[in-house]
Each structure stands twice: as structure tokens, then as C-alpha cells.
N, C-alpha and C positions, 0 to 999 in steps of 0.2 A: 503495500499499498504506500501510496506518496504522499508525503507530508505535506505541511502548507509552509512548511522554510524550504524542503527540498523543489516546491514549486517557484517562490519567490526567488530563490537561486538561478534557477533555470531561465525565469523571466529576464532576471539582470540580466545573465548573460547574452541572451537572444537580443536585449534592446543594446548591450551594448557592442554586438556585431552589428546591428540595424545602423547604428550612431557611426561608427567606425566606417560602414559602406557610404554611407552618405557623405561624410566627410571626405574619403579619399575622393568622391568623385566630384569634388569642387578643384580637386588637384590635375584638371585634364588638357593643359596647355602645354605644349612641348617646352615652352621655358621653365616650368613649374619643377621638371625633372633634374634641371641642373643643379650644380654648384651654385654658392651665391658669394657675393663681395658685399659688407655691411661696413659703412661709414659713421662715424659719430663725429656731430663739431657741437662744440660746447655755443651756447646762445650768452646773450649778454647777461653780466650779472657777475664777471671776473671772478674770482676762489670759488664760489658758490657752485657757478656753473660749469665750471673746471672739473671740479669734485664730483658731481652731478653725473657731468659725462663718462669720469671713471667708474663710478657706481653701474652706468648702463653696459658699459664696455664688458665690468666682471659678470654683468646678469645674462648678456647673450655668451659669452665664453661657457659659461657654466649648463647654460641650455643645451647649446650643442655639445659639449662633452658628455652631458649628461643621454643625448640621444646618441650616441657613437659617432657623432661627427667629428672631421679630423678638422682643426683649427689653425689656421697659421698667419702669425702676426705679420701684416704686411707695412703698415706706418705708424707711427705713434709720436706726437709731439706735446712734450711736456707743459703740465701749466707752470704759470712764473711763482706761486706758492704752493700747490697743490693739484693732483689730478692732472686732466689732460686736457689740450685743447682741442685736439682732433686725434683720429686713430681710424685706421682700418683693417677689418679681418677677413682673411678667407675663410671659407665654412665648406668643406669639401664632402660631398656625399650625397645619396640619390635623394632628391626632392627637397634638399636645402633651400632653394629658392622658393618652392611651393608653399612651404612651412611659412618662409617671413617675410612674403611680397606684402604684407599687409604692414608691417611696422615702419616703413617709409611715414615721417611724419614728425611732428614736435611731441617730447613727451616734459610733460609738465612735472616738476617736485616742487611740494609743501613742506616743510618741517623747522622744527626750530634747529636754528642754525648753531653748527659747533664751530663754528669761527666768528660767532659775534658776541662780545660778552656780555652784552645785555640778554641775550638769552632768545633774541627777538624771533618770530615766525618770517622764514624766507620763502620766495618762490624762485625756482631756479627753472630752465629750460634747454633743453639739450634735440638737435635734429638729428633723426635715423635716415640712412638714406640705402637701400637694400636694392640689387641689382644682379640679375644673372650671370655667372661666368662663363661666357661664352667660349669655348675651345672647339667646336665644329665648324673645319673650315667652307660647308656646305652652305654656312649665313652668310649671303653677300653685304659685307659690312668693308668697304673700300676706303683707305686712309692712304691721301699723299703725303709722301715725305713730305714737299711743301709746305704741308699744311699743318706741320707738327714741329714747337722750338723744344728743344731739351736743355735744362738745367742740371748739373750733378753738383753735390753738396755732401757735407760730412754729417751723418747721421746723428739724431738726438734720441736720447731715452735709451731704451735696452738695445742690446748688440753689442756688447763685448769692445774693448779696445782697437780689435782691426776695424770694427764699422766706422767708432768715432775717429781713428785716425787718420781713415783714407776716404777722399771722396767718392764714396762707391754708391749713394742715394741717388736717385733719378727722381726728376720731374718731369713730366709731360703735358706740355699745352696743345692743345688741338684749336687751332686757329679760328676755324669756320666754327665752330660750335661755342666755344670758350670753355669746354669741358678740361679739367684740370687733375692729373693722377699722379700721385707720388708711391715709390716702392723703396723701403730699404732693407726686406727680407732678407737676401741674400749677401754672397760675400764681395762679389765683382758687379763693378758697374753693368758690365753685358748682360750678366743673368738678370740685375735688377730691371733694365731697360727691356728685356724680353717680357718681362712679367708686367712691367708697365703695360707694355703695348697689348697685352691679353688684356689688361683691368680697362685700358682706353675702349677697347672693341668691344667689351660687355657695356660700357656705359652707352655706346652708341648704338649698340644694339636696344639697349632700353629704353632710351628715347625715342626713338621707332616705337617700340613696342606703346610706348605711351601716347604718341602722335595717334597712331591707330587706333587706341582705346579712344581718345579724345574724339574722333570721327563719330566712333560707334554711340559716344553719349550724347550727340548730337541727335540721333536718329529717336535713342531710347530715350527721349526727354522724360520720362518719369520714373527712371532709374536713379536712384540718388547716388553720388558718388563723392567721394573725398578729394579735395583740392590739393595738389601740392602742396606741402610745408605746413600745412593745418595741424592745429593740434589734437591728437590723436588718444591721449592716455594721461591720465592724472593719477600720481602718487600720494597719498598726503599720509605721512607719517604718524604725525603726534593723534591725527584722530582714527590710525590704524586702517584703510581703505585702500585699494587701488581699483579704477573703474574705466575700462575703454568707451569712450564717448561716441561710439559710433555703435558699436550692439548692444551696449547696456551693460555689457557682463562686468559683474562686480565680485570682490574679495574683500574679505577684513582680516588677511594676513600678510601685510606688505614682507614681510622678512622674506617667507616664501617666495615670493614672485622675484626678488631681488636676490634670492639664491639661483634661480633659473627654473622656479617652476612657470613654466610660461603655455604650457602645450593649452591648456583650456583657455587662456585668451586668444591664441593664435587660432584653435579652432571656432570658437565664438566668431571671432571676426571673418573667416573664409566661410562658414554657414550665414551670416548676417549678410554678406554681400552676396550670395546666391538667391537670398531671400529678404531685402532690405525691411518688408513690412513685417517680418518675423518679430517676436517681443524675446528677448533671454533675458529671464528671469535672474535677478542677483541671486550672488552666491553668499546666504548670510552664514 
């Protein structure tokens, strides 16, 4: 005889399988299968924003490692006092971009500042930009040599004495688009240039994807979309909550989120994007 507890357990497992299948159905674009490059930039606010950017960087690194992705540090610029002004990570693995593509935008932190002697509540902003890592030569992205300016410089931050002693870091500027990429991950200038070229190609591919999406949005006038650079999530540490401002998903354990427990936020956004009229209940 089947007990009520066994029925409940079977129902929960079936519901989990159906939810997972529905979620996987949101990752149906070619670029969703690719690895990802994630870039973080501190917003206005000096030391506060730089510290927040370092917290965000750690959050994504922990999420990636928790989910079995390989993480490669591409570039990091330290803040003047604490934290980072900017950083880029390569997150390698199947569907890394599909998982993270909804993280583009501004992340807002509200907390009692550890840098303020009066213990005042401070608001800080950091922008996150995610794009697919394009390594498929069949994708038509043409970059003319005359359209690129290259600078070399000594790396800052992590990298060891060799990196800091030689001008091995590379910055590429694509003149027609204004896109700038930087890499200091490798020991040699040549290797960093090759990796930077891959990053540049990936950025230009992502720009083309957004252009095509904008054209679709004009047709799908009733579909809600997030504008580039808009605020997407608030992390309010003193009141103990984190909320995605698009899907409405909310949790009351910010420590877990900042330690890389992002799966539910990522899934909630992707499901909401598929059905913007749906309501996501807060996780109380």
C-alpha cells in the first residue's frame, strides 16, 4: 500500500522533472550553448562601488565553480582603496551563457557601510555585462586589421612578478563600434592578444544578437523587455532580502546569494522572460 508520504515524494519529484524540462526549454538559442565572458564595472560611488564590484565578482565565481564551470580570470583592475574598478571572467562550460544571459544590467546594493565611520546606510551600483564566447569560425564576424588599435601595458592586480614586470597585458579598441577589451590572463603579449581577439569577436557577435533582438521587439510590441544598462536586482543587506526587479523573485537570505546560490534567480528570470505576464511568488 502506498503511503501519503510516498505519494507526496513522487509528486515532488515529478514536479521537479517537469519544471526542469520547462526551464531547459528556455535555452533554445544557438548561443545559449556557448561559454560566457562576464565583465563587471564599478558604478559611481568610489570605494563603496569598488567593494560591491568585488563582492559581485566573488558571487559569480562561486556560482560557476559550484556548477562545475571552469573559471579563467581575464582582467582585473584594483580599486584605489578596496575592491575592484573592473574585472572580466571567462566561464567555460556548456550553457554557461544560457544560464547567465539575464544578468546584464545594474546590480544595486544597500547596506550599512563598513567604510563610513558614522555607520550610515549607503547605496552602491555595479554593472554586469555577459556575452557568449564565440569560438565557432562558421559565425560571420569580420574584423579588419585597420579597424583595431592595440595598446600594451603592465598588468595590475593578480598575476605574479612576471606579469607586473613586463608589458604583456593587451587592450584592443575596435574603432567602428567603440568596443574595448582587455586581457592579462596569459604570460605572453601574443597569447593575450589572441585571447583578446576572441573576446572582441564575441562582443561584436553579442552586439549583433542585440540588434536582431531589438528588431524583433519592435514587432512584438506587447512583450516586455529590459533596456540595456537598467537596474535589474536589489540586494538590501540590513533588511535581509534580495529581489529581482523583473521576475519579482525574492529571497530573505542575502548571504547565501552572495555565496553563489543564484540558480533560482537565473531560472526565475528565464521563465519570466518566456512568459512576462506570469507572476513569480516571493520566497519567504
